[in-house]
C-alpha positions in Angstrom: 0.0 0.0 0.0 1.3 3.5 -1.0 1.4 5.6 2.2 3.1 8.6 0.7 1.8 12.0 1.8 0.9 14.1 -1.3 -0.1 17.3 0.6 1.4 20.5 -0.7 4.1 21.7 1.8 3.7 25.1 3.5 1.0 26.9 5.2 -2.5 26.6 3.6 -5.2 29.0 4.5 -8.4 27.2 5.4 -11.8 28.1 4.1 -14.2 30.3 6.2 -16.4 28.4 8.6 -19.6 30.3 8.3 -21.1 28.4 11.2 -18.6 30.0 13.5 -18.8 33.4 11.8 -22.5 33.5 12.2 -22.4 32.7 15.9 -22.3 35.9 18.1 -21.0 33.8 21.1 -17.6 33.5 19.6 -16.5 37.1 19.9 -18.3 37.3 23.2 -16.3 34.4 24.6 -13.1 35.9 23.2 -13.7 39.2 24.9 -14.5 37.5 28.2 -11.5 35.2 28.0 -8.9 37.8 27.0 -9.1 39.4 30.5 -7.2 36.5 32.0 -4.3 36.8 29.6 -3.5 40.6 29.8 -0.3 41.1 31.7 -1.2 42.1 35.3 1.4 44.9 35.6 3.9 47.1 33.9 6.7 44.7 34.9 9.5 47.2 34.3 8.8 48.3 37.9 10.0 45.0 39.2 12.5 44.1 36.5 15.4 46.3 37.6 17.8 44.8 35.0 15.4 45.1 32.1 14.6 48.3 30.2 11.8 49.0 27.7 14.3 49.4 24.8 15.6 45.9 25.6 12.2 44.4 25.1 11.9 46.3 21.8 15.2 44.7 20.6 14.3 41.2 21.7 10.7 41.3 20.3 12.0 42.6 17.0 14.5 39.7 16.9 11.6 37.4 17.6 9.6 39.0 14.7 12.6 38.5 12.3 12.8 34.8 13.3 9.1 34.3 12.6 9.3 36.1 9.3 12.4 34.2 8.0 10.9 30.9 9.1 7.5 31.9 7.6 5.7 31.1 10.8 1.9 31.5 11.1 0.9 35.1 12.0 -0.4 34.0 15.3 3.0 32.8 16.6 4.6 36.1 17.4 1.7 37.7 19.4 1.3 34.5 21.4 5.1 34.2 22.1 5.3 37.9 23.2 2.2 37.5 25.4 3.7 34.5 27.1 7.0 36.4 27.6 5.2 39.4 29.1 3.1 37.3 31.5 6.2 35.4 32.6 8.1 38.7 33.3 5.2 39.8 35.6 5.8 36.6 37.6 9.6 36.2 37.6 12.5 38.6 37.7 15.3 37.8 35.2 18.7 39.1 34.2 19.3 40.9 31.0 21.7 38.1 29.9 18.7 35.8 29.9 16.3 38.0 27.9 17.0 36.5 24.5 17.0 33.0 26.0 13.5 33.8 27.4 12.4 35.0 23.9 13.7 31.9 22.2 11.9 29.7 24.7 8.6 31.6 24.3 8.9 31.2 20.5 9.4 27.4 21.0 6.2 27.2 23.1 4.2 29.4 20.8 5.3 27.5 17.7 4.2 24.2 19.3 0.7 25.6 19.8 0.2 27.6 16.6 2.6 26.2 13.9 2.2 23.1 11.7 5.9 22.8 11.9 7.3 23.9 15.2 10.6 25.9 15.4 13.4 23.5 16.3 15.5 24.0 19.4 18.8 23.8 17.4 17.4 26.3 14.9 16.6 28.8 17.7 20.1 28.3 19.2 21.5 29.2 15.8 19.5 32.4 15.7 21.1 33.4 19.0 24.5 32.8 17.4 24.8 29.8 19.7 24.9 32.0 22.7 22.5 29.6 24.4 22.3 25.8 24.3 19.4 23.4 23.6 19.5 22.5 27.3 19.1 26.1 28.2 16.0 26.5 26.1 14.4 23.2 27.2 15.0 24.1 30.9 13.5 27.6 30.5 10.6 26.1 28.6 9.7 24.1 31.7 10.3 27.1 33.9 7.9 29.2 31.9 5.2 26.5 31.9 5.4 26.0 35.6 5.4 29.8 36.4 2.3 30.3 34.2 0.7 27.1 35.4 0.5 25.8 31.8 -1.9 28.6 30.7 -0.4 29.0 27.3 -3.2 29.3 24.8 -3.8 33.0 25.3 -6.1 35.3 23.4 -4.2 37.8 21.3 -5.1 40.5 18.8 -4.6 38.0 16.0 -7.6 36.0 17.1 -10.0 38.8 16.4 -8.9 39.7 12.8 -10.5 36.9 10.9 -13.6 37.0 13.1 -14.2 40.7 12.3 -13.3 40.5 8.6 -15.5 37.4 8.1 -18.6 39.0 9.6 -18.5 42.4 7.8 -19.5 43.2 4.2 -16.5 45.4 3.7 -14.2 42.5 4.7 -14.1 41.4 1.0 -13.3 44.9 -0.4 -9.5 44.0 -0.5 -7.6 40.8 -0.5 -4.8 42.6 1.3 -6.9 43.6 4.4 -6.1 40.4 6.4 -2.4 40.5 5.6 -2.0 44.2 6.5 -4.0 43.8 9.7 -2.0 40.9 10.9 1.3 42.7 10.1 0.1 45.7 12.2 -0.8 43.4 15.1 2.7 41.9 15.1 4.2 45.4 15.1 2.0 46.4 18.1 3.3 43.4 20.1 6.8 44.7 19.7 5.9 48.0 21.3 6.7 48.2 25.1 4.1 50.9 25.7 1.3 48.5 24.6 2.0 45.7 27.1 -1.2 46.1 29.1 -3.5 47.0 26.2 -6.4 44.6 25.6 -6.0 42.4 22.6 -9.5 43.5 21.3 -8.4 47.1 21.3 -5.1 46.3 19.5 -7.0 44.3 16.9 -9.6 47.1 16.4 -7.0 49.7 15.9 -5.0 47.5 13.5 -8.0 46.7 11.4 -9.1 50.3 11.2 -5.5 51.4 10.3 -5.3 48.8 7.6 -8.7 49.8 6.1 -7.6 53.4 6.0 -4.1 52.5 4.7 -5.7 50.6 1.8 -8.0 53.6 1.2 -11.2 51.5 1.1 -14.4 53.5 0.5 -16.0 51.8 3.5 -13.5 53.2 6.0 -16.0 55.1 8.1 -18.5 52.2 8.2 -15.7 49.9 9.1 -14.6 51.9 12.1 -18.2 52.0 13.4 -18.6 48.2 12.9 -15.3 47.4 14.6 -16.0 49.4 17.7 -19.5 48.0 18.0 -18.4 44.4 17.4 -15.4 44.4 19.8 -17.0 46.7 22.4 -14.2 49.2 22.0 -14.3 52.9 22.8 -13.9 54.9 19.5 -11.7 57.5 21.2 -9.3 55.0 22.5 -9.2 53.2 19.2 -8.5 56.5 17.3 -5.6 57.3 19.7 -4.1 53.9 19.1 -4.6 54.1 15.3 -2.6 57.4 15.4 0.2 55.7 17.4 0.3 52.8 15.0 0.5 55.1 12.0 3.3 57.1 13.5 5.2 53.9 14.4 4.9 52.6 10.9 6.0 56.0 9.4 9.0 56.1 11.7 9.9 52.6 10.8 9.7 53.3 7.1 11.7 56.5 7.5 14.5 54.7 9.4 14.6 51.9 6.8 14.8 54.4 4.0 17.7 56.3 5.8 19.6 53.1 6.4 19.3 52.1 2.7 20.5 55.5 1.6 23.5 55.2 3.9 24.3 51.8 2.5 24.2 53.1 -1.0 26.5 56.0 -0.2 29.0 53.6 1.5 29.0 51.3 -1.5 29.6 54.3 -3.8 32.5 55.5 -1.6 34.1 52.0 -1.6 33.7 51.7 -5.4 35.4 55.2 -5.8 38.3 54.2 -3.6 38.9 50.9 -5.6 38.7 52.8 -8.9 41.6 55.0 -7.8 43.9 52.0 -7.8 44.0 51.0 -11.4 45.8 47.7 -12.1 46.5 45.9 -15.4 44.6 42.7 -15.9 47.8 40.7 -15.5 50.4 42.2 -13.1 53.9 42.6 -14.5 55.4 40.6 -11.7 53.4 37.5 -12.8 54.8 37.7 -16.4 58.3 37.7 -15.0 57.8 34.5 -13.0 59.4 31.2 -14.2 58.1 27.9 -13.1 60.6 25.1 -12.8 59.7 21.4 -13.1 
């Protein structure tokens, strides 16, 4: 009997489940459950060796790992949520921050990925500054500190629910992609640690709709606020923050690219000053003996 698996490798987006999308209890249950997974405090108060900019660096590294490995969009928000809740319960040293991030990525990938991130792969992403034994021991530490409550509600969980329930959700095929990207960006921002996932999702959806310049932008904002029980003023403030963050990121990226181009031109100019014949004279004067 031929037992070969003929499935196409990679991530395949499933079809919409209209039974779930038509049931109002789904979002209601998400809104109720999310309260248990919001970090209980601004942990920088108790983490004397950890600063907000360090969290930014570590979470951006986690984002890059997820992007390079083409992980599902839900992996990063869950990993960061696990990390934030752990930091509320346990004080760590700055030397262990990346190790904590790698361990949280391992746990999140087991829950949300078809193909989990390997321990050896995560070690390689840290330039082998940690060992597989380190990650495995920290995985158990995180699970014990959080009492195995790993399947948290994140901003990602609301995106498909909102898009699938609204008529404007089909106005652009890029809406889901843009919204999930913005959700990931929000989870790298230290100032949003204690923001409710529903508020983050609402602001990201609204920002994506406006960024794509959909004609239904005003209606979308109203629908999102009503569906996720979000204050329109709070959502607007967060939308502005997201837009500014993206603008700064694009500006910094553009500046970095321009600097790299200038450096390449300077190097090319310096090399051009040293003109050499295709075959140096010294080589023509060499005699090889048997």
